[in-house]
Structures are given as C-alpha cells and as structure tokens.
N, C-alpha and C positions, 0 to 999 in steps of 0.2 A: 903464856897459855891463859885461857880464860878461866877464872875461879870463881866458884859460887859465893854469894854474900857471906859476910862475917855472921850475922846473925843466922842462926838454924832454925828452920820451920820444917815441920813433918807434913807432908801431905797424905790425905787419906787415900786408899786404892782408887776409889773413884774419882777423886779429884786429879790425881796422877794421870789416870786413863784419859780424862777429859782434857787436859794439858797435852798430851801427847798426840791426840785426835787433833786439837786445835792447830797445832804446829804442822802436822802432816798435810792438813787441809787449807791451811792458811793462804788467803788471796791477796798476793802484793798490791793489788790495786787500792787496797785500804791505806796503803803509804801514799798513794797518789797515782794518777792515771799513767805515768811514765815508768813506774815501778815494775820490775820483773824478778823472779827467782834467777838467781846467777846460774848459768850453764855453760857449756863448752864454748858456745857461740860468744860468749863474752870474755874469754880468757884473755885475748890479746890486747882488748881494749882496758880491761882491768890491770893488765901488766904495765901498760903506758902509764894509767892513773897512778898507780902504787909506787912506779919508779920515781917519781917526783917526791925529794925529801920534804917539800913544804906539805905535801899530803901525808905520806907515811911516816915521817920523821916521829912525831908523838905517840904512835900506836904500837905498843909492845908485843902483841900477839899475832903479828903478821908473819909468814914464813920468811925467812932471810937465808940467802939473798934473794931479793925479788927477781925472778926470771919467769919465763913464759912456762916452763916445767914444774917450778915450784907453785906458780899461781894456779895451773891446771890441776895440780894434785889438791891443792886447797879448796878449789871449786868442788871437785870429785867427793872430798870427804864431807863438805857441807852437804851435799846432796844425800849422801849416806845417812848423816845424822838427822836431816831431815825426814827420811823414812822412818827413822828410829824415835822421831819426835823430840830431838834434842838440840836442833839449832836449825837456823834459817840465814841463807845468804842471798840479800836483796841487792839489786842494782838500780840505780835511776837513770834514766836516759836524758839527754836534752833534747831540744827540738829538732836537732839533726840526726838523732837516733844514736847518738855516741854515748859511751859511759861517763856520766859526770860524778857520781857518788856512789858510795857503798854503804850497807849497814848488814853488819853481822851479828845476830841475836842468839846467845848462848842460852839454854833452858835447861833447868834441872827439874824435871817434873816431879821427882819424889821430895823435892823440897819446895815445891810451889814459887820457884825463884828464877830469876833471868837477869842477864846482863846484855848490854848493847856496847859494840865498838863500831866505829864508822867515821868516814871524811868525806869531803867534796873536793873537787878539783878546785885548784889554786885560784883560777880566775873566777869562780863562784863563790869564794870564801868572802866574809864581811860584807854579803849582800843581803843579809837578812833571812836568807833562804834556811840558813844554818839552824835558826831558833825554832822556824816553823817546822822544818823536818824533825828537829828533836822532840818537839811537843807531838807531833804524829807518832813518832817511834815510842815515845813513853805510853800513849794512850794504847797503842798497838799491844804493848806487851800486857798491859793491865786489864784491857776491854775486850781484847781479841784473844790472845792467848790465855788469858785468865789466871795468870800468876798472882800471887800474893805480895810478893817482895821483889824489888830491883834494886841491885847494887851496881853502882858505876865507880870507875876509876879515871884518873887522868893524871899524866906526868906532872910533875911538881912546878914546872915552868908553864904548863899549857893553861895560860889564863883565860883564853877565850873559850875552852870547854868548861872550865870552871864557873865562869859567869853564866853560861847558858844553863848548867845542871842546877846552879843554885836559885837562878831566876825561876826555874820551873818547881821549885819547891823541895828540892832533895835537901835531906839534913847532912851536913858535914860530919864526918866520923873519924877524923883524924887522918891517919896514914896506914897504908898496907903494903906488903912486899909484893911486887909483881913479876912473875917469871916468864921469860920469853921461851918459845919453842926451840932456841938454842940453848937454853940453861940459864943464859945471863938474867941477873935480877935488878929491879930498880924500885926505888921508893915511888909510891903514887899516893895522889890525895885520893879520899874514899868518901861516898856519900850512899845513903840509902833512902827509899820510900817505900811506904806500904801501899797497896791497893786502896785500902780504906782512905788513906790520906789524900792520895790522888784523886778519888771520887770525890771526897770533900772540897778538894780545890776546885775542881771542873763543875761542882754544883754550885758554890759560890761565885765563880765567873759567870756562870748562865743567869744567875739571879740578879748578877750586878748589872750585865748587859740587858736583861728584860727590864 
C-alpha cells in the first residue's frame, strides 16, 4: 500500500485545499497527449498490461491476484480518491489507442506530499521513454499538483528505476519497509525530493540550455 514520505510536513488549510482542488481538476494531457484518466473502459487492457510479470513484478502496491475484477475495483477506488483529491490513476495510450503504461499518484494533501508508482509495457521498456515520462511525472506532482515533497520507493533489485530516480536528482535515504495490499512486506530503496530542490534543478537546466 502507498505510504506517505518519511519526512513529515504539515500543510496549511489553504495549501491542503489547493492541492485537493488541483488533484480533482488535473488535466492528464499535461503528462502527454495520449494520457487519460483511467476509467472502466481501460480495465481490460490494464489487466493485460499488469498480468505481465515484467511489468507488474517490481510494483508492491498493485492488487493481487491481478484479475479483471481486482483491476476494476482498483480503477473504481482511484476515481473515488480523485474526487476526494487524494489520488490519480493515469493511463498512457500507444499510437493504436491501447494502454501502454500507467501512473498512479498517491497524494497526502494535509502533508503536501505525494508518491508515484507506474510501469510501461515490456516492449516499450529501455526505449528512453521511461526517463522522459518520469521527468514529466515529477514535474506534474510539484508544478501542477503543488505538493512540497515527493517520496519514492523501488524494490532493492529494481536497478532501472533506481537509475532514473537518482538521475532526476532525488536524494537516497536508505531503505524503508513497504507493505502490499495483501499484507506482505518488502524492503525497498527510498528517496525524497522537495519542491524547492526540483525547481532549482529545472531552473539550472533552463539556464544551461539557454
């Protein structure tokens, strides 16, 4: 299950309300022109995507077993949490209109914090799209949703995700214990970044490009 960052922040009532509103009104097109809020129409293809162990194996917070019924309930829960301003489940479609990736944002508005989990279809992994998509996701949380802190986890053997996370500038903070929906636990590598640090990194990149 998703867990808030280890570092505890306390949002003001105004900030919390703004984050909840940003989540409810979020436009998935910010993530790319082929991004959509996941709905019942995506359940069958999400089930196929996540049934591939190469996609879902490293991800601890997915419902198990992965069936059309469990994914349908997961999508429905995400829509309810979106209405509360606490989560977003976004799918990315390929050129044929099929689900090729997903991103699930968990948001804690009272702590001005967020987390993301996601994966791409196996045939699109190691294509360079993952790094670009991750950068958009990080910017989305800080710049669109307006949170002050993002915490990320990855399985100890998930070298690809760790590389992307650290290349983006997240600071490693050791390990934490992650709990799956079925109650099982695993040790995960853990990173954090603040909004101030993210904006500093993007400002420096803009200056170097200019």
